[in-house]
DRENDONU-976677 format. One line per 2 residues: their letters; for each residue x negated, z negated, y of C-alpha. Coordinates in steps of 0.1 Angstrom, whole numbers. Each point is the difference from the previous one (the first is absolute). Layout:
A) X/Z/Y; ...
END
This chain:
MN) 6/-282/407; 37/4/11
IR) 4/25/29; 29/-7/24
FS) 11/25/27; 4/-14/36
FP) 30/17/17; -10/-12/36
FL) -33/17/-5; 17/33/-9
LG) 23/-4/30; -31/-3/22
IV) -13/33/-13; 33/17/8
LL) 0/-14/35; -36/11/7
GA) 10/34/-11; 30/0/23
CS) -22/-9/31; -20/32/-5
VG) 29/24/6; -9/7/36
RS) -37/7/-6; -16/35/0
TV) -2/16/-34; -34/16/8
PS) -27/-20/-19; -30/-14/18
AN) -34/13/-8; -6/-29/-24
EQ) 32/4/-19; 0/19/-33
PL) 30/22/-8; 23/-13/-28
PV) -5/17/-34; 26/25/-9
IE) 19/-11/-31; 12/29/-20
KK) 35/-4/-12; 3/5/-37
DS) 22/29/-11; 33/-13/-12
GD) -4/19/-32; -33/-19/-7
VR) 17/-33/8; 29/8/-23
HL) -24/10/-28; -20/-32/5
VA) 31/-22/-1; 14/18/-30
GK) -33/-6/-19; 0/-37/8
EA) 37/-3/-9; -6/18/-33
AI) -28/-24/-8; 23/-30/5
KN) 28/17/-20; -23/10/-29
YR) -19/-33/-2; 0/-12/-36
AT) 2/-37/2; -8/-25/-28
PD) 35/-7/-15; 16/-31/14
RT) 5/-28/-25; 34/-16/4
FD) 1/-12/-36; -27/-10/-24
LL) 7/15/-35; -12/-25/-26
HT) 11/15/-33; 19/29/-14
SL) 17/1/-34; 11/34/-14
DL) 20/10/-31; 0/37/-4
SF) 14/27/-24; -1/37/4
DR) 23/31/-4; -27/26/-7
ER) 24/30/-1; 15/-8/34
EL) -33/-15/13; 16/-33/11
VH) -12/-36/1; 25/-28/-7
GE) -13/-32/14; 6/-36/7
AG) -23/-15/26; -6/-36/10
LV) -20/-6/32; -12/-34/11
LR) -7/-2/37; -3/-23/30
PY) 0/8/37; -35/6/12
FY) 2/-19/33; 32/6/20
PQ) 34/-11/-13; 19/29/-16
SK) 36/8/-7; -4/34/-16
LT) -25/16/-23; -11/36/0
LD) -15/16/-32; -13/34/-7
AQ) 21/17/-27; -2/38/0
DF) 29/21/-15; 17/-28/-19
DL) 36/-5/-12; 5/-37/7
HR) 25/-18/-23; -3/-36/10
VS) -21/-22/24; 2/-38/-5
LG) -17/-32/9; -17/-26/-22
DS) 12/-16/-32; 36/0/12
HQ) -2/38/4; 20/-2/31
EL) 8/36/9; -15/10/34
DF) 11/26/25; -25/28/7
SY) -4/34/17; -21/28/-14
DS) -12/33/14; -17/14/-31
QQ) -34/-12/11; 4/-37/10
LE) 23/-27/-12; 11/-25/26
IL) 14/-32/-15; 21/-25/20
LP) -10/-35/-10; 27/-28/-2
HT) -19/-21/26; -33/-1/19
YT) -31/-7/-20; -32/-15/13
AE) -36/2/-12; 6/-32/-20
DT) 27/17/-21; -3/21/-31
LT) 27/24/-12; 5/22/-29
IH) 18/34/3; 14/18/-30
IR) 6/37/1; 16/22/-27
YT) -6/37/7; -6/35/-13
AH) -31/18/15; -3/38/4
PT) -37/5/3; 1/38/-3
RN) 25/2/29; -18/10/33
GG) -34/2/-16; -28/23/11
NG) -15/-3/35; -33/-10/-15
SE) -35/6/12; -32/15/-14
AI) -10/-34/-13; 34/-11/-14
TD) 20/31/-7; 35/-16/-4
TQ) 19/-30/13; 26/-8/-26
GL) -17/-32/-12; 11/2/-37
YF) -4/32/-21; 17/12/-31
IH) -22/23/-20; 19/24/-23
PI) -13/26/-25; 26/25/14
GE) -17/35/0; -33/-16/-13
ET) 5/-8/-36; -33/-19/-4
KP) 6/-24/30; 9/-36/-10
VQ) 29/-20/14; -13/-25/26
LW) 11/-22/29; -24/-13/26
TQ) -1/-12/36; -20/8/31
GE) 9/-25/28; -26/7/27
TD) 8/1/29; 37/-11/2
HN) 15/16/-31; 6/-29/-23
SK) 32/-7/19; 12/32/-16
WF) 5/-20/-32; 3/-37/10
PT) 11/-17/32; -29/-17/18
ID) -17/-5/33; -21/32/-4
AP) -29/-8/23; -37/-4/-8
NE) -2/-34/18; 25/-15/-23
RA) -12/-17/-32; 19/-16/-29
TH) -1/-8/-37; 24/18/-23
DL) 13/4/-35; 14/32/-15
KL) 23/6/-30; 0/36/-13
TV) 26/11/-26; -13/31/-18
ED) 3/18/-33; -19/-18/-27
RF) -23/29/-5; -15/-4/35
VT) -28/-22/12; 2/-17/34
VS) -28/-11/23; 4/-18/33
NG) -16/-25/23; -11/-33/-14
EL) 8/-13/-35; 24/11/-26
VA) 17/-33/-9; 28/10/-22
QE) 16/29/-19; 37/-2/-11
QL) 12/24/-27; 35/14/7
RN) 25/13/-25; 3/35/13
GF) -36/12/-5; -11/-14/33
RT) -23/-28/10; -5/-21/31
DH) -35/-8/11; -6/-28/25
WV) -31/2/23; -10/-28/23
MR) -24/3/30; -9/-35/11
QP) -24/9/28; 15/14/32
SA) -5/36/10; 15/25/24
PY) 33/16/-10; -15/35/-1
LV) -23/-12/-28; 28/-8/-24
AF) -1/26/-28; 8/9/-36
AV) -4/29/-24; 21/7/-32
GE) -10/25/-27; -12/5/-35
FV) -34/-15/8; -27/-15/-21
RV) -20/-29/13; -38/-1/-3
ED) -14/-35/6; -31/-15/16
KW) -9/-32/18; -21/-14/29
KG) -7/-37/1; 32/-6/-20
IP) 21/22/23; 19/25/-21
LG) -5/37/8; 24/26/-13
FY) -2/38/1; 34/17/-6
VE) 0/36/-10; 19/24/-22
KP) -10/-3/-36; -22/31/-3
FA) -22/-13/27; -6/-36/-13
EG) -36/7/-11; -8/17/32
AK) 14/-29/21; -28/-22/-15
RV) -25/22/17; 20/10/32
FG) 7/-37/9; -28/-15/-20
KT) -20/-11/31; 28/-20/15
AE) -13/-34/-12; -35/9/13
MM) 15/10/34; 20/-32/1
GF) -31/-21/-5; -20/21/25
YS) 25/-3/28; 6/-37/-7
GL) -37/-8/3; -5/22/30
LG) 29/-15/20; -4/-36/-12
VD) 37/0/-9; 9/4/-37
YP) 28/25/-8; 29/-20/13
WQ) 28/10/-23; 13/-10/-34
KY) -5/33/-18; -7/37/7
DQ) 18/29/-15; -6/37/6
VV) 27/26/-10; -1/38/0
VR) 33/17/7; 12/36/3
DF) 8/17/33; -13/-28/22
VS) 5/6/37; -35/-12/10
GA) -34/-4/-16; 5/-36/-9
ME) 16/-32/14; -14/-35/0
NT) 32/-20/-8; -11/-36/-5
TV) -13/-5/-35; 14/35/-11
SI) -16/31/14; 18/33/-7
FM) -21/32/-4; 7/37/0
EE) 2/19/-33; -35/15/4
LN) -14/-33/-14; 18/8/-33
MN) -30/11/-21; -9/2/-37
AR) -32/-16/-12; -21/32/4
EA) 14/9/35; -8/-36/11
ID) -37/5/-7; -2/18/33
SE) 26/-20/19; -6/1/37
YD) 26/-26/10; -21/-31/5
GI) 5/4/37; 38/-2/-1
IA) -1/-28/-25; -24/-19/23
HE) 22/8/30; 32/-16/-14
LF) -19/-30/-14; -17/-7/34
HH) 35/0/16; 7/-31/-20
WF) -22/-18/25; 6/23/31
GD) 37/9/0; 16/-24/-25
YV) -18/-33/5; -4/6/37
TT) 25/25/13; 4/21/32
ES) 27/-15/22; 12/34/11
WS) -6/37/-10; -19/3/33
NL) -27/-21/-15; 0/20/-33
PL) -39/4/1; -2/-37/-9
NE) 13/11/-34; -12/36/-4
AF) -33/0/17; -11/-29/-22
AN) 13/16/-31; -19/32/9
YG) -31/-20/6; 5/-18/-33
EY) -6/34/-17; -33/3/19
LW) -10/-36/-11; 7/7/-36
YE) -20/33/-1; -28/-17/18
HK) 0/-28/-26; 5/22/-31
EG) -17/33/8; -23/-8/28
RD) -2/4/38; -5/37/-2
AA) 32/6/-19; 20/-22/24
DL) -15/17/31; 9/34/-13
QH) 36/-11/-7; 1/-13/36
IG) -12/33/13; 31/15/-16
EL) 21/-27/18; -16/10/33
ET) 8/37/-6; 36/-9/-9
YL) 4/-19/33; -17/27/21
WE) 22/26/-15; 31/-20/11
AD) -16/-7/33; 1/37/9
EK) 38/-3/0; 5/-36/13
QV) -20/-29/13; 18/-34/1
DL) -9/-36/1; -7/-17/-33
IR) 23/-28/10; 29/18/17
FE) 34/-11/12; 16/34/6
YE) 10/22/-29; 32/16/-12
HN) 2/-11/-36; -17/-28/-18
ED) -15/25/-24; -18/17/29
MF) -25/-29/-2; -12/11/-34
DS) -25/25/11; -37/7/0
HS) -4/-23/30; 13/-31/-18
YA) -19/8/-32; -31/21/5
KG) -9/-8/36; 9/-37/-6
GR) -23/-2/-30; -28/16/20
VL) 6/-25/29; -3/-29/-23
HM) -33/14/-13; -14/2/35
LR) 12/-36/6; -18/-12/-32
DY) -32/18/10; 1/-15/35
LG) 7/-36/-12; -21/1/-32
DD) 12/-6/-35; -1/-38/1
AF) 20/-3/33; 25/27/-10
FA) 9/-13/-34; 0/-37/13
GL) 24/12/27; 23/17/-25
NN) 0/-32/-21; 10/-19/32
YL) 28/25/7; 14/-1/-35
TK) -2/-38/-3; 15/-7/34
HA) 29/25/-4; 8/-3/-37
YR) 36/10/-8; 5/8/37
AV) 6/30/22; -27/11/24
EV) -8/22/29; -33/16/10
HD) -12/-29/23; 3/-24/-30
LR) -28/21/-16; -21/0/32
LA) 3/-37/5; -8/-8/-36
LE) -32/21/2; -10/-14/34
EV) 5/-36/-12; -26/6/-27
CG) -26/22/17; 2/-14/35
KD) 1/35/16; 25/14/24
LN) 17/29/-18; 26/10/26
WF) -21/30/10; -1/13/-36
FN) 37/-5/-7; 10/14/34
QW) -18/33/-5; 6/4/-38
FL) 33/-16/-9; 18/1/33
AS) -10/34/14; 2/36/-14
GH) -27/26/-6; -36/-2/-10
PV) -34/7/15; -12/35/2
LE) -38/-2/3; -27/25/11
ID) -33/-11/-14; -34/13/10
FD) -35/-13/-10; -30/9/22
YS) -31/1/-21; -24/12/27
DP) -18/-34/-2; -1/-8/-37
EN) -10/-36/7; 30/-6/22
VV) 29/21/-11; 29/0/24
LK) 36/2/-11; 29/11/23
VS) 36/-7/-10; 30/12/19
QQ) 36/-8/-5; 21/32/3
QD) 35/-12/-10; 29/3/23
LE) -2/-31/21; 35/3/14
NT) 14/-9/-35; -29/-15/-18
PL) -23/-29/8; -35/2/12
YV) -15/-18/-30; -24/-28/-4
LP) -19/12/-30; -27/-20/-19
FE) -20/25/-20; -32/3/-21
VS) -28/25/3; -24/4/-29
WY) -31/20/-10; -25/2/-28
AG) -37/-3/-1; -22/-2/-31
GE) 32/-3/-21; 11/-31/19
RF) 32/-2/20; 0/-14/35
TR) 30/-8/22; 10/-9/35
EF) 34/-12/11; 16/9/34
VL) 33/-2/18; 16/28/19
RE) 19/-14/29; 4/31/23
KH) 10/36/-1; -36/12/0
GQ) -26/-22/-17; -38/4/-3
FE) -20/-21/-25; -37/-2/-7
LS) -10/-6/-36; -34/-15/11
NT) -13/9/-34; -38/-6/-5
IP) -3/25/-28; 4/36/9
IT) 32/15/-14; 16/35/-1
QA) 34/-9/-14; 24/-28/9
YF) 35/-6/-12; 30/-12/20
DE) 24/-21/-22; -17/11/-32
RK) 22/-23/-20; 31/16/14
VL) 16/-32/12; 16/13/32
LA) 34/15/2; -8/28/23
EK) -4/38/4; -38/5/3
HT) -14/32/14; -37/7/-3
VR) -23/30/-6; -22/-3/-30
SD) -25/27/-12; -4/10/-36
DQ) -32/-20/-2; 17/-31/13
LK) 28/3/-25; -26/6/-28
AQ) -18/-31/12; 32/-20/0
FT) 7/12/-36; -35/-10/-11
DS) -5/-32/19; 33/-19/3
KF) 6/-30/-22; 38/4/4
GV) 18/23/-24; 27/9/26
AR) -27/12/24; -17/21/-27
YE) 34/14/-10; 7/9/36
AL) -33/18/4; 3/20/-33
DS) 36/9/8; -11/13/35
LR) -29/19/-14; 21/21/-23
NR) 13/19/30; -34/6/14
NL) -20/33/-5; -29/-16/-20
AS) -29/17/-17; 3/2/-38
FD) -29/-24/-4; 18/-26/21
VE) 32/4/-19; -17/-4/-33
KL) -18/-31/12; 33/-15/13
VR) 19/9/-32; -26/-15/-23
AG) -1/-32/22; 38/-1/1
LE) 3/2/-37; -23/-29/-5
DS) 16/-22/27; 11/-34/-11
FW) 34/4/18; 22/21/-22
PI) 21/17/27; -33/15/13
RE) -7/14/-35; 35/14/1
VA) -4/16/34; -33/16/-11
LN) 18/15/-30; 32/11/18
SF) -15/12/33; -31/18/-11
GD) 13/14/-33; -5/36/11
SI) -37/-7/6; -7/-19/-32
SS) -2/31/-21; -32/11/17
FG) -18/-33/-5; -2/0/-38
ME) 17/-34/-2; 20/5/-32
DV) -18/-29/-17; 8/-23/30
LL) 37/10/-2; 1/-5/-37
EL) -15/-35/3; 25/-10/27
AN) 29/14/-21; -11/-21/-30
ED) -13/-32/15; 12/-6/35
KN) 17/-34/3; 28/15/21
NS) 25/22/-18; 9/19/32
VR) -37/10/4; -1/10/-37
AS) 30/23/6; -15/15/31
AI) -32/7/-19; 19/18/-28
TA) 18/22/26; -34/7/17
LA) -16/9/-33; 29/23/-9
AI) -5/19/32; -35/11/-11
DE) 6/0/-38; -2/33/-18
GD) 12/-13/-33; -28/-24/-9
YI) 20/-32/1; 32/8/-20
DQ) -7/-27/-26; -5/-25/28
YL) 34/8/15; 16/-6/-33
LW) -17/-33/-3; 9/-11/35
ME) 36/9/-6; 2/-30/-24
DS) -15/-24/26; 20/-32/6
SY) 2/8/37; 27/25/11
YV) -22/9/29; -27/12/-23
SG) 22/16/-27; 22/17/26
AA) -30/16/17; -14/11/-33
LD) 33/15/-11; 3/19/33
AY) -36/13/-3; 5/11/-36
LQ) 33/18/7; -16/20/29
ME) -29/12/-22; -1/37/-7
AE) -27/-2/-28; 6/18/-33
GI) 10/-20/-30; 18/-28/16
ER) 36/-8/-10; 15/-11/33
EA) 36/3/-9; -5/-19/-33
VA) -19/-27/18; 27/-2/27
RT) 27/-5/-27; -18/-31/-14
FQ) 4/-17/34; 37/7/6
EE) 10/-35/-10; -21/-16/27
QS) 20/-16/29; -28/-4/25
IR) 4/23/30; -38/6/-1
MI) 5/17/-34; 34/16/7
IP) -10/20/32; -30/18/-17
LI) 24/10/-28; 28/13/23
DF) -26/18/21; -14/17/-31
FT) 34/9/-14; 11/15/33
AQ) -32/19/7; 1/15/-36
GI) 37/6/0; 4/-18/-33
PG) 37/0/-11; 19/-27/-18
KG) -11/-29/22; 33/-4/19
PW) 15/-28/-21; -33/-19/1
MH) -2/4/38; 35/-14/4
QV) -8/-30/-22; -32/-7/20
YE) 20/2/33; 25/-25/-13
NT) -27/-25/-11; -20/2/32
FG) 6/-23/29; -15/-14/32
QD) -29/18/16; -7/19/-32
LY) 33/18/5; -11/11/34
YL) -32/15/-15; 20/16/-28
IG) 28/17/19; -20/30/14
YY) -15/9/-34; 34/-4/-16
GD) 17/23/24; -29/26/-2
YF) 4/3/-38; 37/8/2
TK) -4/22/30; -24/21/-20
MP) 20/-3/-33; 36/-4/9
EE) 12/8/-35; -15/-33/-11
GS) 28/-19/18; -1/4/37
ER) 36/-9/5; -6/-34/-15
AI) -32/-4/20; 20/8/32
EK) 25/-26/-8; -26/-26/-7
LY) -19/8/33; 33/-1/19
HT) 9/-34/-15; -34/-14/10
GM) 2/15/35; 34/-16/5
HH) -4/-34/-16; -36/-11/-5
SA) -9/-32/19; -33/13/14
SY) 2/24/29; -33/18/-9
VR) 13/6/-36; 33/14/15
FA) -20/23/22; -21/12/-29
AF) 32/10/-19; 14/16/31
QS) -32/21/4; -1/10/-37
LF) 36/13/2; -12/27/24
GF) -17/17/-30; 36/7/-12
ID) 15/7/35; 13/35/-10
EE) 19/-15/-30; 38/-6/4
NV) 9/-32/19; -36/-12/5
LE) 1/4/37; 32/-21/1
KV) -18/-26/-20; -30/-3/23
KA) 23/-2/30; 19/-28/-18
IY) -33/-19/-5; -8/5/37
GR) 35/-12/10; -4/-32/-21
ET) -36/-8/11; -3/-32/20
NE) -37/0/8; -4/18/34
DI) -36/11/-6; 9/15/-33
KN) 32/15/15; -21/18/27
QE) -23/15/-27; 30/11/-20
MY) 14/17/31; -32/20/3
FL) 5/14/-35; 36/7/6
SP) -4/17/34; -4/35/-14
YE) 33/-4/-18; 20/-16/28
DE) 23/30/5; 9/2/-37
N) 31/-17/-14
END
């Protein structure tokens, strides 16, 4: 209804008020005094207004679409020494809806040589502010017109780089990898476009709601291999030792997903349903790549069947590069991965990277095929990719393994939530990269898991099929997901999306069971979260209990701050479980006795609940009999992480239980190599020299987990007649960090001279996370034995602290240098590392180390 204001009526009110001027102001007995309205303090009002104005100012809108980018052609060559890109770009566009007489493109830090129009190459006037290129068109174009813009340019991707985030540590878009100061590092070029960094090397409309096809010509030295989106359609040999490769991407994708990598790669091949799969790695890691990426085809088949949408692209390549600024990136048809996935065949036996491989592949449905329309809606990409990891683990390793992985995600989110709590879908942030946090990833994945549990598998996956099918090759926002699910399941989901996607925080629950009437147990649940900033949640949940080995359940919904629920059980029970399957994203506080935890460990059919119970019991003051019973049960559990917890958490007690035979059996026969390694370590802690021959045998095991644990155990033995130094020498050619660290630890502890050159060589050949683990041991050796080459060690640590791409590795080098702090110029070096550091969290930690020296020059 349309409401109209009547001015004569308002005038009547005013006149009636005027007639009362002569009346007494003393109220009659029936009159009530008017309420006193407190005037707000002007400071409070200003603060309120400032907050609302800031919200308007900081609102991150979905980018306006003035033009529709249809196709981009790029012809690129590179000046590696000066780190320049020489490019010619052709952009085919049309006005999106409104007529347009100018075109604005993103082009960061370019030298622009010529801008022209169409086949005639009519030169166009333009203005440029180093970030955006504004082109004046010769006349006004309508949505019925198509135009082609040609741009010849030189890009400076390294200019004004930095300003990255924890998830994406740099913003220069294209990276030149040189072996300067690191002789074993290969020459490479690669790109990282997310969020809006591809416009550092080619002009485009750098927004996630844009979508276009493209083709890319790369002129490189003939020794290099190139890999990019789409299909390699031609290679032209040039006279000067160079070659031009032509890649064509025929399906449209967002500009941030355009990518390439250049290097001396080898390609390992596989297929799924005729779709070619390629794994690009450095030559020494070719055999390892078959195992590291070997499940890709199986993953592709699993996801295609689960979603009812076959992998929607023409091929899929995966390439491992050095110094990558993130863990991995899902560029359409060509995912790029960090160097940790470079593994030889033996290292790859224990590869733990299925999760990241699954994550990037699942993005090819959620992120590439259907793409967030704005970074505010990033969880539509990242929450799904995070949950894709869960789905793969559930399929391949079982529900217990997937649930335990998801407990880690919950802990990751809760750790971040101690510092900040923001909406999953949020429209206020300072930088695009701020969205790449544990809310978008870990919390988002957990929220999707709750949604699946609420809807049921059939409805959830049918809804995802509807979402993908309806929005194929399109940009989406969060309500597109809700509506697609509602259309399938027939349920209203506004309440779920409002509290989980469009609000911040999480439930904090106090849980109490009253067992005074065993045939009608009463559950009380209270929501204790801060209700000023967090919703009062509607929480569907499950209560379960066991009787005679059978599991019983009741489902309830908490709709208030304090809820009371009767189980109405007919069989007397003494132990019930709230959310035994660990579905809810919540902090849960409850008091459980030792006996209740032991019952949970004994009775629960869910590995994650048994794991929780055993992990909690290790901190309880239990009788020796109970500990032995728990350990024996834990070592026989079907879920391998429980066997590992039993070994690692109760190792000090195992020696009194006479369990050497059990440990020996686990070390030899367990199906999980991590458990075997833990069994060897536990055995070594109680061994008095009886298993020396076993250690020597285990050192030759195909698994580095096992051989490294055996080598470490052997080198720490003090028994007579063993040749520790001689055995150590036989393993100095090994390149696995699991073998190297026991060797360095032994050489340092024993003060064995002559190992300096070997140490330096190891340092030069180690990269990624392995370098982080190595640095402390490397520094300790030269601190203890400076005559072995401490000056060279200092320079290597300094170079790492100044230039390594990973902040945690830089910090490890910074810390290690303090072992040499009294040496000449070392204090200046650590101060230089501090001055160069861009990660604020790392910088604060470095300041703590430097504070005792702040007065020294």
